[in-house]
Rosetta silent file (secondary structure, phi, psi, omega in degrees, C-alpha in Angstrom):
SEQUENCE: MRTWRTASVAETRALGAELARELLPSGCLLLYGGLGTGKTVLAQGVAAGLGIDPREVQSPTYSLLREHVVSAGAGAGVGAGTRLAHLDLYRLAPAEAVACGFEEVLLGPGVKVVEWAERLPFAVPGALSLALLESGDGLRQIAELERQPEPARN
SCORE:     score description
SCORE:     0.000 S_00000001
   1 L     0.000  138.640 -174.857  -21.358   18.118   -0.846 S_00000001
   2 L   -85.906  153.162  171.388  -23.007   15.778   -3.390 S_00000001
   3 E  -140.699  155.338 -174.707  -24.911   12.609   -2.483 S_00000001
   4 E  -143.315  146.633  169.815  -26.190    9.827   -4.730 S_00000001
   5 E  -121.498  126.148  177.642  -28.515    6.835   -4.265 S_00000001
   6 E  -120.080  146.273 -176.704  -28.139    3.843   -6.388 S_00000001
   7 L  -114.883    2.961  175.054  -30.368    0.769   -6.478 S_00000001
   8 L  -153.148  169.651  173.615  -28.362   -1.650   -8.510 S_00000001
   9 H   -56.940  -51.805 -179.624  -24.859   -2.732   -9.552 S_00000001
  10 H   -51.437  -46.359 -179.649  -25.552   -1.109  -12.982 S_00000001
  11 H   -67.412  -36.718  177.039  -26.436    2.285  -11.370 S_00000001
  12 H   -71.817  -39.682  178.012  -23.320    2.240   -9.232 S_00000001
  13 H   -64.834  -40.753 -179.717  -21.063    1.351  -12.166 S_00000001
  14 H   -62.793  -37.090  178.759  -22.769    4.224  -14.141 S_00000001
  15 H   -66.356  -45.133  179.177  -21.973    6.694  -11.327 S_00000001
  16 H   -62.778  -32.199  173.586  -18.335    5.570  -11.408 S_00000001
  17 H   -61.797  -45.676  178.107  -18.191    6.060  -15.139 S_00000001
  18 H   -60.105  -41.277  177.856  -19.512    9.576  -14.702 S_00000001
  19 H   -69.362  -24.928  178.790  -16.900   10.261  -12.014 S_00000001
  20 H   -51.201  -44.846 -178.607  -14.117    9.054  -14.246 S_00000001
  21 H   -55.871  -39.354 -178.668  -14.368   12.397  -16.216 S_00000001
  22 H   -67.986  -28.200 -169.222  -13.664   14.329  -12.957 S_00000001
  23 H   -87.528  -17.287  179.522  -10.660   12.258  -12.166 S_00000001
  24 L   -67.285  141.880   -0.687   -8.790   12.781  -15.488 S_00000001
  25 L   -90.011  -22.690 -174.107   -5.939   13.185  -15.996 S_00000001
  26 L  -140.279   44.180  174.703   -4.388   12.319  -12.593 S_00000001
  27 L   -84.311  167.642 -174.786   -7.120   12.415   -9.944 S_00000001
  28 E  -128.824  133.517  178.503   -7.547   10.206   -6.988 S_00000001
  29 E  -111.102  119.806  173.851  -10.814    8.691   -5.700 S_00000001
  30 E  -106.966  128.646 -171.327  -10.836    7.510   -2.046 S_00000001
  31 E  -110.598  122.724 -178.077  -13.523    5.117   -1.113 S_00000001
  32 E  -113.674  138.388  174.748  -14.709    4.600    2.475 S_00000001
  33 L   157.725  162.549 -175.490  -17.210    1.963    3.572 S_00000001
  34 L   -80.617 -177.269  179.498  -17.635   -1.541    4.970 S_00000001
  35 L   -60.309  137.357  173.241  -17.726   -4.869    3.243 S_00000001
  36 L    77.523   13.892 -174.828  -20.208   -5.166    0.473 S_00000001
  37 L   -92.673   -7.798  175.875  -21.004   -1.427    0.126 S_00000001
  38 L   108.561   14.942 -176.661  -19.959   -1.265   -3.639 S_00000001
  39 H   -61.872  -47.731 -177.861  -16.400    0.104   -3.505 S_00000001
  40 H   -70.363  -33.290 -179.514  -15.135   -2.326   -6.215 S_00000001
  41 H   -65.606  -42.325  178.837  -18.323   -1.922   -8.390 S_00000001
  42 H   -60.611  -49.335 -178.827  -17.639    1.994   -8.298 S_00000001
  43 H   -57.326  -33.674  173.815  -14.063    1.264   -9.243 S_00000001
  44 H   -66.179  -36.649  178.800  -15.244   -0.860  -12.166 S_00000001
  45 H   -68.979  -34.471  177.815  -17.383    2.071  -13.272 S_00000001
  46 H   -65.207  -48.995 -179.891  -14.411    4.388  -13.222 S_00000001
  47 H   -54.279  -46.657  178.072  -12.522    1.917  -15.295 S_00000001
  48 H   -59.724  -35.719  176.659  -15.425    1.684  -17.774 S_00000001
  49 H   -66.369  -22.685 -179.057  -15.491    5.452  -17.960 S_00000001
  50 H   -95.341   -6.393  179.727  -11.792    5.450  -18.930 S_00000001
  51 L    94.491   20.631  176.651  -12.283    2.792  -21.615 S_00000001
  52 L  -105.961  136.356  179.574  -11.093   -0.198  -19.626 S_00000001
  53 L   -56.895  113.944 -177.642  -13.068   -3.395  -19.541 S_00000001
  54 H   -63.232  -20.172  175.996  -14.777   -3.284  -15.996 S_00000001
  55 H   -67.148  -21.268  179.661  -14.473   -7.128  -15.895 S_00000001
  56 H   -80.092  -11.289 -174.980  -10.701   -6.691  -15.620 S_00000001
  57 L   -96.434  108.259  171.891  -11.118   -4.605  -12.442 S_00000001
  58 L  -120.221  159.924  175.555  -11.274   -6.984   -9.385 S_00000001
  59 L   -60.358  119.836 -178.518  -10.751   -6.236   -5.843 S_00000001
  60 L   -84.505   32.898 -174.754   -6.972   -6.286   -5.421 S_00000001
  61 L   -51.746  -37.606 -178.687   -7.247   -7.357   -1.763 S_00000001
  62 L   -95.491  -25.798  171.630   -4.437   -9.829   -1.873 S_00000001
  63 L   -88.760  -12.958 -178.163   -2.228   -8.038   -4.380 S_00000001
  64 L    68.900  -34.689 -174.352   -2.999   -4.649   -2.895 S_00000001
  65 E  -142.399  124.499  174.469   -2.341   -2.751   -6.123 S_00000001
  66 E  -126.596  135.979  179.217   -3.505   -3.601   -9.706 S_00000001
  67 E  -111.582  144.797  178.469   -2.625   -1.269  -12.523 S_00000001
  68 E  -130.557  149.083 -179.654   -4.610   -1.029  -15.829 S_00000001
  69 E  -129.087  137.086 -177.160   -3.614    0.915  -18.882 S_00000001
  70 L   -69.683  126.383  168.877   -6.060    2.559  -21.297 S_00000001
  71 L   -80.470  166.172  172.779   -5.747    1.181  -24.880 S_00000001
  72 L   -51.860  141.189  179.081   -5.921    3.103  -28.090 S_00000001
  73 L    73.830   22.739 -175.631   -9.449    4.132  -29.070 S_00000001
  74 L   -65.576  -48.470  179.508  -10.795    4.062  -25.459 S_00000001
  75 E   168.655 -179.718 -174.628  -13.026    7.048  -25.693 S_00000001
  76 L   -71.798  131.391  174.288  -13.312   10.769  -25.880 S_00000001
  77 L    84.602   -4.391 -177.138  -10.891   12.669  -23.699 S_00000001
  78 E  -118.520  114.905  179.746   -9.031    9.651  -22.601 S_00000001
  79 L   -83.714  143.563  179.343   -5.611    9.005  -24.124 S_00000001
  80 L   -54.572  139.942  175.098   -4.097    5.728  -24.857 S_00000001
  81 L    96.851  -10.270  177.914   -1.509    4.861  -22.145 S_00000001
  82 L   -62.815  137.579 -174.348   -3.624    6.622  -19.337 S_00000001
  83 E   -99.290  143.966  171.559   -3.027    4.585  -16.234 S_00000001
  84 E  -121.956  123.757  177.629   -5.541    3.449  -13.680 S_00000001
  85 E  -109.508  130.621 -171.999   -4.107    2.315  -10.319 S_00000001
  86 E  -120.376  113.543 -178.901   -6.601    0.406   -8.177 S_00000001
  87 E  -111.695  147.755  177.778   -5.556   -0.060   -4.506 S_00000001
  88 E  -135.555  114.969 -176.416   -7.251   -2.134   -1.798 S_00000001
  89 L  -101.232    9.366 -173.562   -6.005   -1.496    1.749 S_00000001
  90 L   -51.592  -38.321 -173.458   -8.268   -3.896    3.507 S_00000001
  91 L   -95.848    4.698 -177.021   -5.530   -6.114    4.734 S_00000001
  92 L  -107.526  144.515  164.564   -3.126   -3.316    5.802 S_00000001
  93 L   -88.018  150.979  179.364   -2.520   -1.335    8.892 S_00000001
  94 H   -40.544  -49.172  178.458   -1.871    2.319    8.338 S_00000001
  95 H   -57.619  -37.253 -175.547    1.919    1.932    9.002 S_00000001
  96 H   -71.960  -31.524  175.816    2.064   -0.802    6.374 S_00000001
  97 H   -65.546  -32.034  175.152    0.558    1.476    3.694 S_00000001
  98 H   -69.586  -43.513 -179.846    3.437    3.867    4.278 S_00000001
  99 H   -61.379  -27.717 -173.253    5.991    1.044    4.073 S_00000001
 100 L   -79.777  -13.685 -176.640    4.422   -0.131    0.664 S_00000001
 101 L    75.190   30.631 -174.839    5.169    3.317   -0.881 S_00000001
 102 H   -74.412  -21.823  178.580    1.578    3.959   -1.812 S_00000001
 103 H   -59.440  -42.812 -176.067    2.068    7.724   -1.188 S_00000001
 104 H   -67.238  -39.138 -178.691    4.314    7.954   -4.275 S_00000001
 105 H   -65.943  -38.627 -174.365    1.669    6.026   -6.321 S_00000001
 106 H   -76.479  -21.244  174.289   -1.213    8.320   -5.179 S_00000001
 107 H   -97.061   -3.711 -176.289    0.652   11.455   -6.043 S_00000001
 108 L   -89.959 -170.968 -177.273    1.883   10.218   -9.353 S_00000001
 109 L   -68.789  158.373  174.226    0.357   10.208  -12.816 S_00000001
 110 L    93.710  171.746  175.222   -2.840    8.542  -13.903 S_00000001
 111 E   -87.560  136.625 -177.436   -6.255    7.947  -12.177 S_00000001
 112 E  -121.650  138.179  177.235   -6.131    6.361   -8.788 S_00000001
 113 E  -134.712  123.892 -173.345   -8.921    4.575   -6.884 S_00000001
 114 E  -115.879  116.625  171.326   -8.416    3.481   -3.254 S_00000001
 115 E   -94.701  140.080 -174.982  -10.734    1.089   -1.496 S_00000001
 116 L    65.922   45.579 -176.907  -10.538    1.172    2.340 S_00000001
 117 H   -69.450  -12.125  172.275   -9.053    4.592    2.309 S_00000001
 118 H   -62.375  -10.272  178.963   -9.617    5.072    5.935 S_00000001
 119 H   -90.859   -1.480  171.317   -6.430    2.909    6.311 S_00000001
 120 L   -67.946  125.741  179.955   -4.335    5.713    4.721 S_00000001
 121 L   -86.829    1.912 -176.101   -2.099    7.258    7.255 S_00000001
 122 L  -138.400  158.024  175.245   -1.612   10.453    5.192 S_00000001
 123 L   -77.749  150.623  169.214   -3.819   12.944    3.269 S_00000001
 124 L  -112.968   93.648 -173.136   -4.184   12.976   -0.518 S_00000001
 125 L   -58.864  137.798  176.993   -4.564   16.594   -1.374 S_00000001
 126 L    83.288   -6.454 -176.050   -7.319   17.272   -3.896 S_00000001
 127 L   -68.484  148.358  173.486   -8.735   13.734   -3.809 S_00000001
 128 E   -83.748  122.257 -174.445  -12.409   13.072   -4.268 S_00000001
 129 E  -115.414  127.272  177.620  -13.484   11.172   -1.145 S_00000001
 130 E  -121.785  136.758  177.146  -16.736    9.155   -1.081 S_00000001
 131 E  -101.029  131.340  177.901  -18.429    7.343    1.810 S_00000001
 132 E  -114.529  136.330 -176.076  -20.512    4.292    0.758 S_00000001
 133 E  -139.227  125.266  175.396  -23.316    2.858    2.894 S_00000001
 134 E   -87.405  116.226  179.773  -25.502   -0.085    2.025 S_00000001
 135 L   -87.405  161.564 -175.190  -29.045    0.576    3.356 S_00000001
 136 L   -66.712  -15.218  178.899  -31.365   -2.108    4.458 S_00000001
 137 L   -89.482    9.274 -176.695  -33.728   -1.597    1.509 S_00000001
 138 L    86.307   -5.140  175.419  -31.158   -2.542   -1.135 S_00000001
 139 L   -86.310  153.094  174.960  -30.293    0.984   -1.934 S_00000001
 140 E  -110.511  125.389  176.981  -26.655    2.294   -1.767 S_00000001
 141 E  -101.428  134.155 -179.049  -26.178    5.741   -0.336 S_00000001
 142 E  -130.558  122.313 -179.308  -22.915    7.476   -1.600 S_00000001
 143 E  -127.141  135.394  178.578  -21.836   10.755   -0.110 S_00000001
 144 E   -75.104  132.424  174.732  -19.063   13.048   -1.002 S_00000001
 145 E   -95.742  164.051 -178.068  -16.753   13.988    1.822 S_00000001
 146 L   -62.607  136.780 -179.921  -14.841   17.240    2.216 S_00000001
 147 L   -76.247  145.996  165.400  -11.823   17.478   -0.056 S_00000001
 148 L   -74.239  135.790  177.576   -8.278   18.058    1.255 S_00000001
 149 L   -66.490  144.931  178.870   -7.034   21.301   -0.278 S_00000001
 150 L   -68.014  151.861  174.022   -4.441   21.170   -3.039 S_00000001
 151 L   -69.279  146.409  178.414   -1.025   22.511   -1.967 S_00000001
 152 L   -66.672  143.842  177.886   -0.305   26.027   -3.077 S_00000001
 153 L  -105.559  134.443 -179.506    1.752   26.222   -6.252 S_00000001
 154 L  -103.342    0.000    0.000    4.518   28.803   -6.523 S_00000001
């Protein structure tokens, strides 16, 4: 399992941009961590790595889901029309996440980033899961968690 330490917003965004390549074309990033640990900043980095202006990526706490579409000329390896679905489950109980139909979104096309993934009541096979922890010295620790296996294809 990989681990990273970031000392600034810029470093956390840069890590997100690096991870964006791993998530193409239809990967899912599950983010675990408390308030202020950098989940939205990491999501902004993923967006930047896809060619989406990171300023457009805000925590969708009240809307729960925000979708962004990559425009033409976004960058190498990223096609125009690639979708980024950014979910924030902070205000939901696990049963409510099921009722919202998020399982369909997470298994669908495009890159997905989920904040407060601990509130998902179902597994997302193959998802990259990261735990974020803000340490007292201003550093952020980010650790990869074990991935759920992809289902067998026949």
